[in-house]
matplotlib code that plots the C-alpha trace (Angstrom):
import matplotlib.pyplot as plt

x = [0.0, 1.3, 0.7, 1.3, 0.2, -0.2, 0.6, 0.8, 4.3, 7.8, 9.9, 11.1, 7.9, 6.4, 3.5, 6.1, 7.6, 4.1, 3.6, 6.9, 6.2, 2.7, 3.2, 6.9, 6.3, 4.3, 5.8, 4.9, 3.4, 4.2, 1.5, 1.5, -1.8, -4.3, -6.7, -4.1, -3.4, -7.1, -7.5, -4.7, -6.6, -10.0, -8.5, -6.7, -3.1, -2.6, -4.1, -4.2, -3.8, -2.2, -4.0, -3.1, -6.1, -4.7, -1.6, -1.1, 0.3, -1.1, -4.6, -6.8, -5.9, -8.9, -8.5, -9.0, -12.3, -13.6, -12.2, -12.7, -16.5, -17.1, -14.2, -16.0, -13.2, -13.4, -11.1, -9.6, -7.0, -5.2, -1.5, 0.2, 3.6, 5.9, 7.2, 10.9, 12.4, 16.1, 18.4, 19.9, 22.9, 25.0, 28.0, 30.8, 28.6, 28.7, 26.3, 28.6, 28.1, 24.3, 22.6, 19.2, 16.7, 14.2, 11.0, 7.2, 5.7, 4.1, 7.4, 9.3, 6.7, 7.5, 11.3, 11.4, 13.8, 16.7, 16.0, 16.5, 19.4, 21.4, 20.2, 18.9, 16.8, 13.6, 12.7, 9.3, 9.1, 6.3, 7.0, 9.7, 11.1, 11.0, 13.2, 15.7, 15.6, 16.3, 19.2, 20.8, 20.4, 21.9, 24.9, 25.5, 26.8, 24.8, 21.4, 19.9, 16.5, 14.1, 12.9, 12.9, 15.8, 14.3, 14.7, 18.4, 18.8, 17.0, 18.8, 22.2, 22.2, 23.9, 21.9, 23.5, 21.1, 18.2, 14.9, 15.0, 11.2, 10.1, 7.5, 8.3, 4.6, 4.5, 2.5, 0.4, -2.5, -3.4, -6.4, -5.6, -8.1, -9.1, -11.8, -13.8, -14.5, -13.2, -15.6, -15.1, -17.0, -19.1, -17.7, -14.2, -12.7, -10.8, -12.4, -12.9, -15.8, -15.6, -18.7, -20.1, -23.5, -25.5, -27.9, -31.4, -31.8, -33.6, -32.7, -30.2, -30.0, -26.3, -26.8, -29.7, -28.0, -24.9, -26.9, -27.2, -23.5, -23.3, -26.4, -25.1, -21.6, -19.9, -16.5, -16.2, -12.6, -13.0, -15.7, -14.9, -17.3, -16.9, -19.0, -20.2, -21.5, -20.3, -23.1, -22.7, -25.9, -24.8, -22.5, -21.2, -19.5, -16.9, -16.7, -14.5, -16.0, -14.9, -16.8, -18.6, -21.9, -23.5, -22.6, -25.8, -24.5, -23.2, -26.2, -28.5, -26.4, -26.4, -30.2, -30.7, -28.3, -30.2, -33.4, -31.9, -29.8, -30.4, -27.7, -25.4, -22.8, -20.2, -16.8, -15.1, -14.8, -11.2, -8.9, -7.3, -3.7, -1.0, -0.1, -3.7, -3.8, -0.4, -1.7, -4.9, -2.8, -0.7, -3.8]
y = [0.0, 3.5, 6.8, 7.9, 6.4, 8.9, 8.2, 10.2, 11.0, 11.8, 9.6, 6.6, 6.2, 2.7, 3.8, 4.6, 1.2, -0.4, 1.6, 0.3, -3.3, -3.4, -1.3, -1.2, 0.3, 3.3, 6.6, 7.8, 11.1, 12.0, 14.0, 15.9, 14.4, 11.7, 14.3, 15.5, 11.9, 11.3, 14.6, 13.7, 10.7, 12.4, 15.3, 13.1, 13.9, 10.3, 7.1, 5.3, 6.0, 3.9, 4.4, 2.5, 1.2, -0.9, -2.2, -5.4, -3.5, 0.0, -1.0, 0.9, 4.2, 6.2, 9.0, 6.6, 5.3, 8.9, 10.1, 7.1, 6.7, 10.3, 10.5, 9.3, 6.8, 3.0, 0.3, -1.7, -3.7, -4.3, -4.5, -5.8, -4.3, -5.7, -2.9, -3.6, -0.8, 0.0, 2.1, 4.6, 6.9, 9.3, 8.0, 6.9, 6.7, 3.6, 2.2, 3.6, 7.2, 7.2, 9.0, 9.9, 8.0, 10.1, 8.7, 8.8, 8.2, 4.9, 3.6, 4.5, 2.5, -0.5, -0.5, -0.2, -3.0, -1.5, 1.9, 0.3, -1.9, 1.0, 3.6, 5.9, 9.0, 8.7, 11.9, 12.2, 13.5, 13.8, 10.5, 7.8, 8.9, 12.5, 11.6, 10.0, 13.2, 15.3, 13.1, 13.3, 17.1, 17.5, 15.2, 14.5, 11.1, 11.4, 11.4, 8.3, 7.6, 4.7, 4.2, 1.9, 0.6, 2.6, 5.8, 4.9, 4.5, 7.8, 10.0, 8.4, 7.0, 3.8, 1.0, 0.5, -2.3, -3.8, -5.3, -3.6, -3.9, -5.7, -7.8, -9.7, -9.7, -5.9, -5.4, -2.6, -3.2, -0.7, 0.0, 0.8, 3.4, 4.6, 7.0, 4.0, 0.5, -2.5, -4.9, -8.5, -11.6, -12.7, -16.2, -15.0, -16.8, -15.1, -11.7, -9.1, -6.7, -3.5, -1.6, 0.8, 0.8, 2.4, 0.5, 1.6, 2.9, -0.1, -2.7, -5.3, -3.8, -4.6, -8.2, -8.6, -6.8, -9.1, -12.3, -12.8, -13.2, -16.0, -17.9, -17.6, -18.6, -15.3, -14.7, -11.2, -10.2, -6.7, -4.7, -1.2, 1.3, 5.1, 8.1, 10.4, 14.0, 14.5, 12.5, 9.6, 8.0, 8.2, 5.3, 4.0, 0.7, -0.3, -4.0, -6.3, -9.6, -12.4, -12.8, -10.7, -8.9, -10.9, -14.2, -15.8, -16.1, -12.6, -11.1, -12.7, -11.4, -7.9, -8.0, -8.9, -6.2, -3.6, -4.5, -3.4, -0.5, 3.0, 2.8, 0.1, 1.3, -0.8, 0.9, -1.7, -5.3, -6.4, -9.5, -10.8, -9.8, -12.5, -12.0, -12.8, -15.9, -17.1, -16.7, -18.6, -21.4, -21.5, -21.9]
z = [0.0, -0.9, 0.8, 4.4, 7.7, 10.6, 14.3, 17.5, 18.6, 17.3, 15.0, 17.0, 19.1, 19.5, 17.3, 14.6, 15.0, 14.7, 11.4, 10.0, 11.1, 9.6, 6.5, 5.6, 2.2, 3.5, 4.6, 8.1, 9.3, 13.0, 14.7, 18.0, 19.3, 18.6, 17.3, 14.7, 13.7, 13.1, 11.3, 8.9, 7.8, 7.7, 5.6, 3.2, 4.2, 5.3, 3.9, 7.2, 10.9, 13.6, 16.9, 20.2, 22.0, 24.8, 26.4, 28.4, 31.4, 31.2, 30.1, 27.7, 25.9, 27.0, 24.5, 21.6, 23.1, 23.1, 19.8, 17.5, 17.6, 16.5, 14.1, 11.0, 10.4, 10.2, 11.7, 8.8, 10.7, 14.0, 14.9, 18.0, 18.9, 21.5, 23.7, 24.1, 26.1, 25.7, 27.9, 25.5, 26.1, 24.0, 22.1, 24.4, 27.5, 29.8, 32.3, 35.0, 33.6, 33.8, 36.7, 35.2, 33.0, 31.0, 29.6, 29.6, 33.0, 31.8, 30.4, 33.7, 35.6, 33.3, 34.0, 37.8, 38.2, 36.2, 37.8, 41.2, 40.2, 38.7, 41.2, 38.4, 39.0, 36.9, 35.1, 33.4, 29.9, 27.3, 25.5, 25.0, 21.6, 22.6, 25.6, 23.2, 21.1, 24.2, 25.5, 22.0, 22.0, 25.5, 24.7, 28.4, 29.5, 32.8, 31.0, 29.4, 27.8, 28.0, 24.5, 21.5, 19.4, 16.5, 18.6, 19.1, 15.3, 14.5, 17.1, 17.0, 20.5, 21.8, 23.3, 26.7, 27.6, 25.6, 26.8, 30.2, 30.7, 33.8, 32.0, 28.8, 27.7, 27.4, 24.2, 22.7, 20.4, 17.7, 15.6, 11.9, 10.7, 7.2, 5.8, 4.4, 5.7, 3.9, 2.3, 3.4, 2.5, 5.6, 5.0, 5.5, 8.5, 11.4, 11.4, 14.1, 14.5, 16.7, 17.6, 20.2, 21.9, 24.7, 26.9, 27.8, 31.3, 32.7, 35.4, 34.2, 30.7, 30.2, 31.3, 29.0, 26.1, 26.3, 26.7, 23.0, 22.6, 25.1, 23.7, 20.2, 21.0, 20.0, 21.6, 23.0, 23.4, 24.7, 26.6, 27.8, 29.3, 29.6, 30.3, 27.6, 27.7, 31.3, 32.7, 35.2, 33.9, 30.2, 29.5, 26.1, 25.6, 23.1, 22.1, 20.0, 19.0, 16.7, 13.4, 10.7, 11.4, 8.6, 10.0, 11.5, 15.1, 15.3, 13.4, 16.0, 18.9, 17.5, 16.9, 20.5, 21.6, 19.6, 21.4, 24.7, 23.4, 22.2, 19.6, 18.1, 15.6, 13.9, 13.7, 11.6, 10.4, 9.8, 9.7, 12.9, 13.2, 12.9, 16.5, 17.6, 15.4, 16.8, 20.3, 19.5, 17.9, 21.1, 23.2]

ax = plt.figure().add_subplot(projection="3d")
ax.plot(x, y, z, "-o")
ax.set_aspect("equal")
plt.show()
């Protein structure tokens, strides 16, 4: 695929790495915020957008849950990116030289072991790749960054130690978005469907709304709730399920969901990522 794929962050961010892994032939468009990354796709400056939706350690990316449903974009794929943190220093620096480690607050929370073992002072910055950019700019041996190997490559830093994350399973999942949905044959195997819905304000509405997925044997892999409109009583749910909306089992489940909901809106139907298929095969 040609064109650009937008992401939030600076070059070397894990979102940038996800773009390169999933679409190596596409150029990338760094954006300062999720809103700008979405706008780039909506306005035609980018063909696709790479938006993180959840991480195995940090949980959901709440901004995406609020922004995506009203963006007018559609999910056309998913990508899983292992988060392999590296301790990066300027050329010539050694482990013994490092006194401070700069990174995003979430990343610093994922490398507590090495911070403790090396007695490093954690310093919070805006993002991981931006920290690498700052360390390269300062040129001080006392300052290091926690960032990706791609950030080391881009900003000319040395990898003093690789894979310093505390948990080996640290992985971020991304939605790949586009201005138009992709058309897939309902008979296509190994598909995912993402949708949002709001339940009616009646007792046990959520329980009743989700009952159809259980009785029809539909596997729900994600269910997130969040408030909308600043009202505690107004809740929207975002779901990922396996299958195509036109497959009989999922169609029946969605029909039952609609009966107990004020709105059901499909955000995308797309193939399962290779990472998900590999995990299923392992199970």
